[in-house]
SERO-4910 file (N, C-alpha, C, O; in steps of 0.05 Angstrom, whole numbers):
BEGIN
 pado doro    nc1    nc2    nc3   cac1   cac2   cac3    cc1    cc2    cc3    oc1    oc2    oc3
  Met    A     19    -24     -4     -2     -2     -1     12     35      9     15     46     31
  Ser    A     16     44    -17     25     70    -21     27     85      2     14     77     21
  Arg    A     44    110      6     33    124     20     14    140     20     -3    139     38
  Glu    A     14    159     -4    -12    165     -9    -48    154     -3    -68    165      4
  Thr    A    -39    123    -12    -60    103      3    -66    112     22    -83    130     23
  Val    A    -51     96     48    -53    107     72    -66    136     84    -86    141     98
  Ile    A    -41    157     69    -66    184     70    -86    193     69    -93    210     85
  Asn    A   -101    183     47   -125    188     31   -148    174     49   -170    183     55
  Trp    A   -133    141     60   -148    132     88   -161    138    101   -185    133    104
  Ala    A   -136    159    116   -134    171    139   -148    201    130   -163    211    147
  Leu    A   -146    214    109   -173    237    101   -192    227    115   -198    231    138
  Ala    A   -204    207     93   -236    190     90   -236    189    120   -246    209    130
  Leu    A   -229    170    135   -234    168    169   -239    189    177   -261    198    184
  Gly    A   -207    205    178   -215    224    190   -239    248    190   -244    260    211
  Leu    A   -250    254    166   -270    265    172   -296    254    172   -316    268    176
  Leu    A   -296    230    167   -319    208    185   -323    209    212   -346    212    221
  Ala    A   -299    206    230   -307    217    258   -310    240    276   -320    244    298
  Val    A   -296    253    256   -306    288    262   -339    287    275   -341    291    299
  Pro    A   -360    281    260   -375    288    278   -390    271    300   -405    282    316
  Phe    A   -385    246    300   -385    227    320   -370    247    340   -385    259    355
  Leu    A   -341    253    343   -334    261    373   -342    289    373   -331    300    392
  Ala    A   -359    307    357   -372    333    360   -385    323    380   -379    326    403
  Leu    A   -414    304    368   -430    289    379   -425    281    417   -441    283    436
  Met    A   -408    275    416   -389    261    439   -382    281    458   -379    272    481
  Gln    A   -376    316    454   -365    338    457   -391    354    469   -386    371    486
  Gly    A   -415    350    462   -438    366    455   -428    389    441   -431    411    451
  Glu    A   -418    384    418   -408    413    392   -423    401    369   -415    386    352
  Pro    A   -448    412    372   -462    405    343   -453    423    315   -458    420    291
  Phe    A   -439    442    329   -430    453    303   -410    447    286   -405    453    263
  Tyr    A   -402    435    299   -377    413    281   -381    394    265   -366    385    248
  Ile    A   -408    386    274   -422    363    249   -427    388    222   -415    385    201
  Thr    A   -444    410    224   -447    422    206   -427    434    190   -428    450    171
  Leu    A   -397    416    207   -376    455    198   -361    420    171   -351    422    149
  Ala    A   -367    388    193   -356    370    158   -368    368    149   -358    358    129
  Thr    A   -399    370    145   -415    361    134   -404    388    105   -409    382     81
  Arg    A   -392    410    109   -393    431     95   -376    416     78   -382    405     56
  Val    A   -351    415     92   -329    398     75   -330    374     65   -311    368     51
  Ala    A   -349    356     69   -362    340     40   -372    350     33   -371    346      9
  Ile    A   -384    364     36   -402    376      8   -384    397    -19   -386    401    -43
  Leu    A   -366    409      6   -342    427    -24   -325    406    -27   -309    409    -45
  Ala    A   -322    386    -14   -300    376    -23   -309    352    -57   -294    340    -73
  Leu    A   -339    354    -56   -350    339    -66   -349    353   -103   -344    341   -124
  Ala    A   -359    389   -100   -352    400   -115   -323    402   -126   -318    402   -150
  Gly    A   -305    403   -106   -277    406   -124   -270    365   -140   -257    355   -159
  Val    A   -281    358   -125   -281    323   -141   -291    323   -170   -283    308   -188
  Gly    A   -311    344   -173   -325    346   -204   -300    360   -212   -286    345   -226
  Leu    A   -286    389   -206   -270    396   -229   -246    387   -222   -230    393   -239
  Asn    A   -233    373   -199   -212    351   -206   -214    331   -234   -194    324   -247
  Leu    A   -237    325   -237   -236    313   -259   -229    320   -286   -214    307   -300
  Ala    A   -244    345   -293   -235    366   -314   -207    374   -309   -194    367   -328
  Leu    A   -195    384   -293   -172    397   -291   -151    384   -294   -136    387   -314
  Gly    A   -145    358   -264   -129    338   -259   -123    323   -282   -100    318   -291
  Leu    A   -151    315   -292   -143    294   -312   -137    302   -338   -118    295   -353
  Gly    A   -163    323   -344   -161    326   -370   -153    352   -381   -158    359   -403
  Gly    A   -132    371   -355   -130    395   -363   -143    424   -368   -132    446   -371
  Met    A   -171    415   -366   -186    432   -371   -193    461   -340   -207    461   -320
  Val    A   -172    482   -355   -180    500   -332   -204    516   -337   -206    536   -351
  Ser    A   -226    502   -319   -247    515   -319   -255    535   -297   -256    527   -274
  Phe    A   -259    562   -304   -268    581   -284   -304    589   -287   -317    610   -286
  Gly    A   -314    556   -290   -335    567   -295   -356    543   -279   -378    536   -285
  His    A   -343    537   -262   -360    512   -249   -387    519   -230   -407    505   -225
  Ala    A   -379    550   -221   -403    558   -200   -427    551   -213   -446    543   -200
  Ala    A   -427    556   -245   -456    554   -247   -474    525   -243   -496    518   -234
  Phe    A   -445    509   -256   -465    477   -244   -477    475   -215   -497    466   -206
  Phe    A   -443    495   -199   -455    487   -162   -487    502   -170   -508    489   -167
  Gly    A   -489    526   -177   -516    542   -174   -531    522   -184   -546    510   -169
  Leu    A   -530    516   -204   -557    500   -225   -564    488   -204   -581    500   -191
  Gly    A   -553    458   -191   -557    442   -177   -572    460   -140   -589    451   -125
  Gly    A   -563    475   -138   -574    491   -114   -605    497   -131   -628    489   -125
  Tyr    A   -597    510   -149   -628    521   -151   -650    500   -161   -673    505   -167
  Ala    A   -638    478   -162   -655    448   -181   -667    446   -148   -690    437   -152
  Ala    A   -666    448   -137   -657    436   -102   -679    455    -96   -702    446    -94
  Gly    A   -676    481    -93   -690    505    -80   -718    506    -95   -739    514    -84
  Ile    A   -717    499   -119   -746    509   -135   -761    479   -128   -780    480   -112
  Leu    A   -753    455   -137   -764    437   -128   -781    433   -106   -805    426   -108
  Ala    A   -766    440    -82   -766    445    -47   -790    462    -48   -810    458    -35
  Thr    A   -785    488    -68   -812    509    -61   -840    508    -78   -861    521    -76
  His    A   -833    486    -96   -866    478   -107   -878    450    -92   -902    448    -92
  Ala    A   -865    432    -81   -871    417    -58   -886    431    -38   -908    424    -32
  Phe    A   -869    457    -23   -871    462      2   -904    474     -1   -922    469     15
  Asn    A   -907    495    -33   -922    515    -32   -962    493    -48   -986    499    -50
  Gln    A   -947    474    -55   -962    455    -67   -974    465    -91   -998    465    -97
  Glu    A   -948    475   -108   -956    492   -134   -951    476   -164   -932    461   -161
  Pro    A   -958    474   -181   -944    449   -206   -914    470   -214   -911    494   -219
  Leu    A   -900    453   -212   -872    472   -234   -883    481   -270   -875    501   -282
  Phe    A   -900    464   -279   -908    463   -306   -935    459   -304   -945    453   -282
  Ala    A   -947    463   -319   -979    459   -321   -980    449   -351  -1000    437   -359
  Trp    A   -964    453   -362   -971    457   -394   -940    446   -408   -917    452   -402
  Pro    A   -953    425   -437   -975    407   -442   -974    382   -421   -983    362   -431
  Phe    A   -966    380   -397   -972    355   -374   -975    369   -353   -976    394   -358
  Met    A   -979    358   -319   -974    370   -299   -942    365   -298   -930    351   -315
  Val    A   -930    377   -276   -898    368   -263   -891    384   -238   -877    404   -240
  Ser    A   -901    376   -216   -897    374   -190   -870    377   -176   -853    360   -181
  Gly    A   -864    397   -159   -847    391   -141   -842    376   -133   -854    355   -137
  Ser    A   -810    377   -106   -815    344   -107   -797    358    -73   -784    379    -71
  Asn    A   -803    340    -55   -782    346    -29   -769    320    -32   -758    312    -11
  Asp    A   -767    300    -58   -753    273    -47   -720    284    -56   -713    294    -78
  Met    A   -706    279    -33   -669    277    -50   -655    266    -68   -633    272    -78
  Leu    A   -677    240    -75   -665    229    -99   -673    236   -125   -658    237   -144
  Leu    A   -706    241   -127   -704    263   -144   -693    286   -157   -689    290   -181
  Ile    A   -688    301   -138   -674    320   -139   -638    328   -139   -626    349   -142
  Trp    A   -631    302   -135   -600    300   -142   -608    294   -176   -595    306   -193
  Leu    A   -627    277   -184   -623    270   -210   -633    299   -223   -619    307   -242
  Val    A   -647    308   -219   -648    334   -230   -625    353   -235   -617    364   -256
  Ala    A   -619    354   -216   -590    372   -206   -566    363   -231   -552    375   -247
  Ile    A   -572    334   -224   -552    325   -246   -547    326   -277   -527    329   -291
  Val    A   -582    320   -286   -585    323   -316   -586    360   -321   -585    371   -343
  Leu    A   -587    367   -307   -590    396   -303   -558    402   -321   -552    401   -345
  Ser    A   -547    407   -299   -514    408   -298   -502    399   -320   -486    412   -334
  Ala    A   -511    370   -325   -500    348   -342   -500    371   -374   -483    380   -389
  Val    A   -531    372   -371   -537    386   -392   -527    410   -404   -522    409   -428
  Val    A   -523    441   -386   -514    456   -398   -491    451   -397   -479    470   -407
  Ala    A   -476    432   -389   -444    429   -385   -436    420   -422   -420    430   -438
  Phe    A   -459    394   -426   -448    390   -450   -451    410   -476   -436    410   -496
  Leu    A   -478    431   -470   -475    456   -493   -448    477   -482   -430    484   -498
  Ile    A   -448    483   -457   -420    503   -464   -398    491   -470   -380    507   -476
  Gly    A   -391    466   -471   -372    435   -473   -368    451   -506   -348    463   -515
  Leu    A   -396    443   -520   -394    449   -548   -380    468   -561   -373    465   -584
  Ile    A   -374    498   -543   -361    515   -551   -338    522   -547   -321    532   -561
  Ala    A   -337    512   -516   -316    530   -501   -288    512   -507   -265    520   -509
  Leu    A   -303    480   -509   -274    458   -514   -260    458   -541   -244    440   -546
  Arg    A   -267    483   -563   -256    488   -589   -233    510   -577   -219    524   -591
  Thr    A   -233    508   -556   -212    533   -562   -185    517   -535   -182    493   -532
  Ser    A   -178    528   -529   -153    522   -504   -142    542   -489   -145    566   -496
  Gly    A   -126    533   -464   -118    561   -454   -134    577   -437   -150    569   -420
  Val    A   -126    611   -442   -137    633   -430   -156    630   -446   -173    637   -430
  Tyr    A   -172    624   -473   -197    622   -482   -224    604   -472   -248    606   -474
  Phe    A   -209    589   -464   -223    571   -455   -235    579   -428   -258    579   -420
  Ile    A   -212    585   -415   -228    605   -387   -241    621   -383   -259    621   -366
  Met    A   -235    640   -398   -254    659   -414   -278    649   -419   -296    651   -403
  Ile    A   -282    633   -448   -309    631   -443   -333    606   -422   -356    598   -420
  Thr    A   -308    605   -410   -332    580   -383   -337    604   -363   -357    601   -350
  Leu    A   -325    623   -360   -323    647   -339   -345    668   -347   -355    683   -330
  Ala    A   -354    669   -377   -367    685   -398   -393    676   -388   -410    694   -381
  Phe    A   -401    640   -385   -427    627   -389   -435    630   -358   -456    639   -350
  Ala    A   -411    617   -343   -425    628   -315   -433    644   -300   -444    642   -279
  Gln    A   -423    668   -317   -435    702   -310   -459    711   -325   -473    729   -315
  Met    A   -463    703   -345   -487    696   -362   -509    690   -342   -523    706   -331
  Ile    A   -508    656   -338   -530    650   -313   -526    650   -286   -538    634   -272
  Tyr    A   -509    666   -277   -501    688   -244   -525    707   -257   -543    707   -240
  Tyr    A   -532    720   -276   -545    754   -281   -570    737   -299   -581    749   -317
  Phe    A   -576    721   -295   -602    709   -300   -616    696   -275   -639    690   -270
  Ala    A   -600    696   -266   -610    688   -230   -618    712   -219   -639    712   -205
  Ile    A   -603    734   -224   -600    754   -212   -637    771   -216   -652    784   -201
  Ser    A   -638    760   -244   -654    782   -266   -682    758   -258   -699    756   -276
  Trp    A   -687    743   -236   -711    715   -246   -728    722   -216   -727    705   -198
  Pro    A   -743    744   -212   -759    750   -192   -775    724   -184   -776    716   -161
  Ala    A   -785    712   -204   -812    689   -188   -795    665   -168   -806    645   -158
  Tyr    A   -762    675   -167   -749    659   -153   -723    672   -127   -704    663   -115
  Gly    A   -739    697   -129   -724    712   -108   -701    733   -109   -689    748    -94
  Gly    A   -701    725   -148   -679    747   -153   -648    744   -142   -636    723   -143
  Glu    A   -638    766   -134   -611    774   -122   -616    765    -91   -598    755    -78
  Asp    A   -648    771    -77   -639    764    -59   -645    731    -41   -647    724    -18
  Gly    A   -646    714    -74   -646    689    -67   -677    665    -61   -699    672    -69
  Leu    A   -675    648    -51   -697    638    -51   -702    601    -22   -699    577    -21
  Ser    A   -709    620    -11   -711    601     17   -724    564     27   -746    552     30
  Ile    A   -706    560     28   -719    523     39   -729    527     58   -717    535     77
  Tyr    A   -759    521     58   -766    518     89   -769    499    109   -775    502    133
  Val    A   -764    470     90   -760    444    103   -734    433     86   -726    438     64
  Arg    A   -720    412    111   -707    397     82   -719    374     76   -736    360     88
  Asn    A   -707    372     52   -713    356     29   -704    321     49   -686    317     66
  Gly    A   -727    301     36   -731    278     53   -719    252     38   -723    250     14
  Phe    A   -702    229     53   -682    214     45   -694    190     49   -687    186     73
  Pro    A   -710    168     42   -723    145     48   -712    138     65   -687    140     67
  Glu    A   -726    127     82   -715    116    109   -691    130    131   -675    116    144
  Leu    A   -692    150    131   -681    177    139   -683    199    152   -682    219    137
  Asn    A   -686    203    171   -675    228    178   -662    262    170   -654    275    189
  Thr    A   -660    270    154   -645    282    145   -645    307    159   -628    321    150
  Leu    A   -662    322    187   -670    343    204   -650    332    224   -642    350    238
  Asp    A   -639    306    230   -614    301    247   -585    305    227   -579    297    205
  Pro    A   -571    324    250   -549    325    230   -527    305    225   -511    311    207
  Ile    A   -524    288    234   -509    264    243   -512    244    213   -494    233    201
  Gln    A   -545    244    208   -556    229    184   -550    247    162   -548    237    140
  Phe    A   -548    273    165   -550    285    134   -523    293    138   -516    308    120
  Phe    A   -505    289    156   -477    284    142   -468    261    129   -458    260    106
  Leu    A   -473    240    144   -472    211    131   -489    211     95   -473    202     79
  Ile    A   -506    217     87   -523    227     57   -494    238     49   -480    226     33
  Cys    A   -485    265     65   -459    281     46   -427    258     31   -417    254      9
  Tyr    A   -423    246     62   -401    226     59   -407    205     45   -387    196     33
  Val    A   -424    197     42   -431    172     25   -427    176     -9   -418    161    -25
  Val    A   -438    202    -11   -450    208    -41   -416    227    -42   -418    241    -61
  Leu    A   -395    230    -33   -370    242    -38   -356    215    -40   -341    211    -58
  Met    A   -360    199    -25   -346    171    -22   -351    154    -47   -334    140    -57
  Ala    A   -375    155    -57   -384    149    -77   -377    157   -109   -379    146   -131
  Cys    A   -367    184   -101   -369    202   -135   -327    203   -128   -311    208   -146
  Leu    A   -320    196   -101   -293    197   -106   -278    164   -120   -258    158   -133
  Phe    A   -303    147   -110   -290    118   -121   -299    121   -155   -286    107   -171
  Ile    A   -312    132   -160   -331    137   -191   -298    152   -205   -284    144   -224
  Ser    A   -293    174   -189   -272    178   -204   -246    167   -198   -224    175   -204
  Ala    A   -250    152   -188   -211    135   -187   -218    103   -210   -201     92   -223
  Arg    A   -234     99   -210   -251     81   -225   -246     94   -262   -234     82   -280
  Leu    A   -258    119   -266   -251    129   -293   -217    136   -291   -205    122   -307
  Arg    A   -204    149   -280   -181    151   -277   -165    125   -290   -153    122   -312
  Asp    A   -169    110   -272   -159     83   -281   -171     68   -308   -160     47   -314
  Ser    A   -188     75   -323   -203     63   -339   -178     76   -370   -162     94   -374
  Arg    A   -189     54   -384   -177     65   -413   -186     96   -422   -173    112   -435
  Phe    A   -211    101   -412   -215    129   -415   -207    145   -400   -210    169   -404
  Gly    A   -199    136   -384   -183    159   -363   -155    163   -367   -145    183   -359
  Ala    A   -136    140   -383   -116    139   -404   -121    147   -425   -100    147   -438
  Ala    A   -143    156   -441   -145    174   -462   -145    208   -457   -132    226   -469
  Leu    A   -159    211   -441   -163    228   -424   -138    245   -415   -139    268   -423
  Gln    A   -124    240   -405    -94    245   -397    -74    243   -419    -52    252   -416
  Val    A    -80    231   -442    -73    239   -482    -74    263   -484    -59    281   -487
  Ala    A   -109    258   -480   -121    287   -492   -111    302   -484   -113    322   -499
  Arg    A    -96    307   -460    -94    336   -451    -59    346   -456    -49    368   -458
  Gln    A    -44    313   -458    -16    321   -466    -11    316   -492     12    322   -499
  Asn    A    -24    307   -509    -18    305   -539    -32    294   -557    -29    271   -566
  Pro    A    -54    316   -564    -81    317   -573    -73    292   -597    -84    269   -599
  Glu    A    -57    301   -609    -50    291   -651    -49    261   -636    -69    247   -640
  Arg    A    -28    252   -619    -19    225   -624    -47    209   -619    -52    191   -635
  Leu    A    -68    215   -597    -96    207   -584   -109    210   -622   -119    189   -629
  Ala    A   -110    222   -634   -124    229   -659   -110    199   -682   -116    185   -701
  Ala    A    -96    202   -672    -80    181   -696    -88    150   -694    -90    134   -713
  Thr    A    -94    144   -656    -96    124   -656   -134    119   -658   -146    100   -647
  Gly    A   -147    144   -676   -175    133   -673   -192    150   -659   -214    158   -668
  Ile    A   -185    154   -642   -208    172   -617   -202    204   -618   -182    216   -626
  Ala    A   -222    212   -609   -229    247   -619   -222    259   -597   -243    261   -584
  Pro    A   -201    270   -584   -205    283   -563   -219    306   -556   -215    319   -536
  Phe    A   -238    311   -575   -253    326   -565   -278    318   -547   -290    326   -526
  Asn    A   -279    293   -570   -307    283   -555   -301    272   -523   -316    278   -504
  Ile    A   -278    255   -520   -266    255   -489   -271    272   -479   -290    270   -463
  Arg    A   -258    296   -483   -264    325   -466   -280    329   -457   -284    334   -433
  Leu    A   -295    327   -477   -328    339   -471   -335    319   -452   -334    326   -429
  Val    A   -344    291   -459   -350    266   -439   -331    289   -407   -343    310   -403
  Ala    A   -317    286   -397   -301    292   -381   -315    318   -376   -329    317   -355
  Phe    A   -316    338   -389   -326    361   -380   -358    354   -371   -369    365   -353
  Val    A   -368    335   -387   -394    337   -366   -399    311   -348   -420    305   -335
  Ile    A   -388    304   -348   -385    282   -321   -372    306   -288   -375    310   -264
  Ser    A   -357    313   -310   -346    334   -278   -365    354   -278   -368    364   -255
  Ala    A   -380    364   -296   -403    381   -282   -431    377   -269   -448    393   -263
  Ala    A   -429    355   -267   -456    338   -256   -448    321   -229   -466    310   -215
  Met    A   -427    320   -225   -416    325   -194   -421    343   -184   -440    345   -169
  Thr    A   -401    364   -193   -412    402   -178   -443    396   -181   -455    394   -160
  Gly    A   -451    394   -193   -495    403   -195   -501    385   -173   -522    390   -160
  Leu    A   -486    363   -166   -503    344   -136   -494    365   -118   -513    377   -108
  Ala    A   -470    374   -112   -459    378    -89   -473    404    -92   -480    413    -70
  Gly    A   -479    418   -109   -494    450   -100   -517    439    -94   -525    456    -78
  Ala    A   -533    424    -96   -567    411    -94   -558    401    -61   -577    400    -45
  Leu    A   -538    395    -54   -521    384    -18   -519    407     -7   -526    409     17
  Phe    A   -509    427    -22   -511    454    -11   -523    472     -3   -517    491     10
  Ala    A   -552    461    -16   -575    482    -18   -601    472     12   -615    484     28
  Asp    A   -591    439      3   -600    424     27   -586    436     62   -595    443     84
  Leu    A   -568    434     55   -551    445     83   -558    478     98   -561    484    122
  Asn    A   -560    493     74   -568    514     76   -603    526     78   -615    547     82
  Arg    A   -608    500     72   -636    505     68   -647    537     53   -667    551     58
  Phe    A   -625    542     33   -621    568     28   -608    563     -4   -588    549    -10
  Val    A   -620    574    -18   -593    575    -53   -599    618    -58   -618    632    -50
  Ser    A   -576    623    -71   -576    648    -87   -560    656   -101   -538    646    -98
  Pro    A   -561    675   -120   -542    676   -142   -512    680   -131   -493    681   -146
  Ser    A   -508    681   -104   -477    679   -102   -463    651    -99   -442    648    -88
  Met    A   -481    630   -110   -476    603   -108   -462    606   -149   -443    594   -159
  Leu    A   -480    622   -160   -465    621   -188   -443    646   -187   -446    659   -207
  Ser    A   -428    654   -175   -414    670   -176   -380    661   -177   -366    648   -162
  Trp    A   -375    675   -202   -353    674   -210   -329    665   -176   -314    646   -173
  His    A   -335    686   -158   -317    669   -131   -318    639   -119   -300    625   -111
  Val    A   -339    636   -122   -346    606   -124   -331    582   -132   -322    563   -119
  Ser    A   -330    590   -170   -313    588   -181   -289    575   -169   -281    552   -164
  Gly    A   -276    608   -166   -248    602   -147   -240    598   -131   -218    589   -129
  Glu    A   -257    603   -110   -258    573    -90   -252    548    -92   -233    536    -80
  Ile    A   -274    536   -112   -266    508   -117   -244    506   -141   -229    487   -143
  Met    A   -245    513   -146   -200    513   -156   -188    518   -132   -167    506   -133
  Ile    A   -193    533   -104   -173    533    -89   -170    503    -78   -149    492    -71
  Phe    A   -199    493    -77   -195    471    -63   -175    455    -78   -159    444    -64
  Val    A   -173    451   -104   -169    428   -110   -133    434   -122   -112    420   -125
  Ile    A   -138    454   -123   -101    466   -125    -91    459    -92    -80    437    -93
  Leu    A    -91    467    -68    -86    467    -50    -82    442    -33    -69    441    -12
  Gly    A   -102    414    -53   -101    401    -44    -79    382    -53    -67    361    -44
  Gly    A    -78    399    -75    -61    373   -102    -73    366   -119    -91    349   -116
  Val    A    -66    379   -144    -89    377   -171    -88    351   -194    -77    350   -216
  Gly    A    -99    337   -183   -103    302   -196    -93    300   -173    -75    317   -178
  Arg    A    -89    294   -156    -94    269   -132   -116    275   -126   -126    296   -122
  Leu    A   -128    238   -125   -155    234   -115   -167    250    -93   -187    263    -98
  Phe    A   -159    250    -75   -168    263    -58   -158    290    -36   -161    295    -13
  Gly    A   -138    306    -66   -137    330    -61   -163    352    -48   -164    364    -26
  Pro    A   -179    353    -68   -209    366    -59   -205    363    -28   -197    384    -18
  Leu    A   -206    353    -20   -217    332     13   -200    341     30   -206    347     53
  Ala    A   -173    344     19   -151    355     29   -150    388     35   -141    400     54
  Gly    A   -164    400      6   -155    421     12   -184    439     29   -181    453     49
  Ala    A   -218    434     12   -236    440     23   -232    432     56   -247    446     70
  Ala    A   -220    416     68   -219    413     95   -192    438    114   -190    442    138
  Leu    A   -177    451     93   -160    467    102   -177    492    103   -188    506    121
  Phe    A   -176    494     80   -197    523     65   -229    526     99   -240    545    110
  Ile    A   -231    509     99   -263    509    121   -250    518    147   -257    533    165
  Val    A   -225    502    144   -210    505    179   -205    535    180   -213    549    199
  Met    A   -190    547    159   -181    563    164   -197    584    161   -184    605    164
  Glu    A   -224    588    156   -235    607    140   -255    603    170   -273    620    170
  Phe    A   -254    588    189   -265    581    216   -245    594    235   -246    614    250
  Tyr    A   -231    580    230   -215    594    258   -200    614    258   -200    629    278
  Leu    A   -187    618    240   -172    655    229   -200    677    223   -200    701    230
  Gly    A   -219    665    212   -246    685    210   -252    702    235   -255    726    239
  Gly    A   -254    673    254   -252    688    277   -239    708    288   -249    725    303
  Ile    A   -212    705    280   -189    724    298   -186    755    283   -181    776    295
  Thr    A   -193    751    243   -186    771    233   -207    762    201   -207    742    188
  Glu    A   -222    785    198   -238    783    174   -222    788    154   -230    785    131
  His    A   -195    797    160   -170    782    130   -161    757    132   -145    748    115
  Trp    A   -167    747    147   -158    716    137   -150    699    118   -136    679    119
  Gln    A   -166    718     90   -151    703     67   -125    720     59   -109    708     45
  Phe    A   -122    734     63    -91    747     70    -76    711     68    -64    700     50
  Phe    A    -84    703     94    -60    683     98    -74    662     79    -57    644     79
  Leu    A    -86    657     70    -96    629     50    -76    642     31    -56    630     24
  Gly    A    -83    673     21    -73    673     -4    -40    666     -2    -25    660    -20
  Ile    A    -35    669     21      4    652     21      9    638     18     30    632      6
  Ile    A     -8    622     27    -14    589     32    -13    576      1      0    557     -8
  Leu    A    -32    592    -12    -40    581    -42    -12    593    -61      0    579    -77
  Leu    A     -4    622    -55     23    620    -68     46    604    -68     59    594    -86
  Cys    A     47    604    -43     78    576    -40     75    553    -50     91    536    -57
  Val    A     43    554    -49     35    514    -73     45    522    -88     66    511    -95
  Val    A     37    543   -101     34    549   -136     68    546   -144     77    527   -157
  Leu    A     86    573   -131    113    564   -131    119    546   -128    131    535   -147
  Phe    A    117    528   -100    139    511    -92    128    483    -91    142    464    -94
  Val    A    104    482    -87     91    449    -83     73    446   -101     50    440    -96
  Arg    A     84    451   -125     59    437   -153     47    410   -140     24    412   -148
  Gly    A     47    393   -129     32    372   -107      7    376    -89    -12    362    -82
  Gly    A     13    400    -86     -8    415    -68     -5    400    -31     17    389    -26
  Ile    A    -22    401    -14    -18    382     14     -8    352      7     13    342     16
  Leu    A    -25    342     -8    -24    315    -11     15    312    -26     33    298    -16
  Gly    A     18    323    -42     45    330    -53     69    327    -29     87    311    -32
  Ile    A     66    347     -2     84    341      6     84    321     23    104    308     28
  Leu    A     59    316     34     51    281     54     65    269     37     89    273     41
  Ala    A     57    250      9     63    232     -3     83    243    -15     95    246      6
  Gly    A     96    252    -30    102    250    -55     97    260    -73     75    271    -77
  Arg    A    119    259    -93    104    258   -124     97    244   -136    100    247   -160
  Arg    A     84    221   -124     72    202   -140     38    222   -145     26    238   -130
  Val    A     34    213   -172      3    233   -160    -17    211   -162    -38    216   -149
  His    A    -16    181   -179    -37    156   -170    -42    149   -139    -21    147   -126
  Gly    A    -68    144   -125    -65    133    -99    -92    128    -89    -95    119    -67
***
C-alpha cells in the first residue's frame, strides 16, 4: 500500500470521525462544519476530474454548483407551496425527495455543461478559461433577474428535503448522506482515472494529435469528462442548498468558481483526495482565522502562493511525495 493510499484512508476516516467526536463533546456545530467540508470537497472532486485529468482549467464550475442548488430550491419550493412546476403540456409537480432532486440537478448540470462544452472545448488556454467564466456569469445574471425565484435576494427552502428511511433533520444522518455521496464520487473518479477512458483523457491533455492518430477524437473524450465533472459539481450544489436551506445567485458567482479551484490546487491537482484535503484546510482556516480577523484570506493567499510556486502537488504532494496516483 502506497503512502498516498494511507493518507487517503486517513483523510476519509478522519472526516467520518469528526461528527461523532463532536456529538460526544456536545458540539453539534462541528457536525455542520464537517458536512460543509464533505459537500465542498465533492464540488472539488468534480472540477478535479476536468482539471487534474483533462487539463481543462474551468473558471465556470460555479454555474453547475448553482444550477444544482436552484434545482433543489425550486423543486422544494413548489412542493412546499403545492404548486405545479409546469402546467403545460402536462402537469409536473415539485418534490422534496432528495433522490429525485439529485437526479434533476445532475441532468440539468450535465445538459448545460454539454452545451457549454460544445463551444468552449473548441478553444484552449486562456480562451477556454474566459468562455467558461462568461457562460457562468450569464447564468449568474439570469438568476439575479429572475424575480419568480427571489432574484438577487435568493430563495429559502423552508423544509429539508427527505431521503428514504432517514431523518435528514438529524445533523449526523444528513452528514452521512453527504459523506457517502462524496465517497461514491471519489470511487467513480478513481475508476475513471484508472480506466481506458482516463488514459485517453490524459493523452488528450498531453498530446491530442497522438490520440487522434489512434482513431479517438480528443474533443469527444474531453467533452464527456467535462459533462461528468459538471454533474458531480451540480450534485454538490443540491446538497449545499439543502444544508443551508437557502439558494441564491451567490452560488453562481465567479468567487465560488475560484474557491472550488482553490480546493483542488491546495490539496493537489490530479490527486484523488486532493479536493478533500483542500476543502478541509480552507474551511478550518475560514473558521479559526475568520474568528480572529476578517482578513483571513490574506493568509490563505500566502499558502496558495507557496503551493503554486514551490509545491506543485499541494498538501498531498508534501505528505505523499510526487506520485499522483494513490
